[in-house]
Residue, then its C-alpha position, 0 to 999 in steps of 0.5 A: m727095367a729092374n736096373d732102372l727101378n733100382a737106380e730110382v730107389t737108390a737115388f730116392l734113398k740117397a736124397v732122403t738120407s741126405a735130407l736127414g743130414l746123413s751121408l750113407e752109401v746104398s748097395i743093392e742085393p737082388h734076391e728071388d723074391h725081393t731086393r735088399m737095399d743096404l745103407e752103410g756109413a757114419g750116422g746110420e745109427v739114427l735110423l736104428r733108434r727105437k727098435g728101427e722105427a725110422l728104418d721101418a718107416l723108410q722101408h714102408i715109404v720105399n715100398t709104397a712109392f715104388r710098387r706102383g709101376p710095371n714091377s708092382d710085385q717087387h718088394f724092397v727090404v731096406d737095411c742099415l748097418g746090418f740091423r735087419r740082417a741080424r734080426e733075421a738071423e736071430l729069428r731063424q735061430m729062435t725058429h729052429y729052437l721052437i721047431e725042436k721044442a715043438k717036436t720034443t714036447r709035442e706042445p704048440q710053440e708061439i713066436g710073434p707078433l711078426n710082420p708079414f716078411h718075418r712071418r714068411l721067413v718063419h713059415l719057410q723055415v718050418a716048411d723045411d722040416p716035415l715033422v712040424s707045421s705052422e700057421s699065422v693067427g691074428d687079424a692085424f698086420m702083426k700076427t703070431v705064428i704057431i709052430s706045431a708038431k705033426k701028428 
């Protein structure tokens, strides 16, 4: 059933990017809690302009359109030319730095504002260290994560 859904999402992404005049290939990378759809090919930079706003919009459309079926718990991450992968690596590196800083200074460290997916990455990384904790603050879609040393 997931293969059918992935095929539908792939066809949708190819149709949308083709309508934009882009010839991009779609590869699928299943993960435990999401499916990553990687777009590769000439012209993909168009989706990355303005800090990836078009890529964010495309991901939002994909998740809105394809989370209504029987696999409604399925989340899609749409990446193009490794843009999100690089952002996630940068976020992990920054989180590691802030964890160490919180432990040495004993001062809370802030990172954000972050979308829910990026907040989750930070919280999971913080959870791996028993000497620190994290919490999200804010009441909007984009929230800040506070990393604190445990007392």
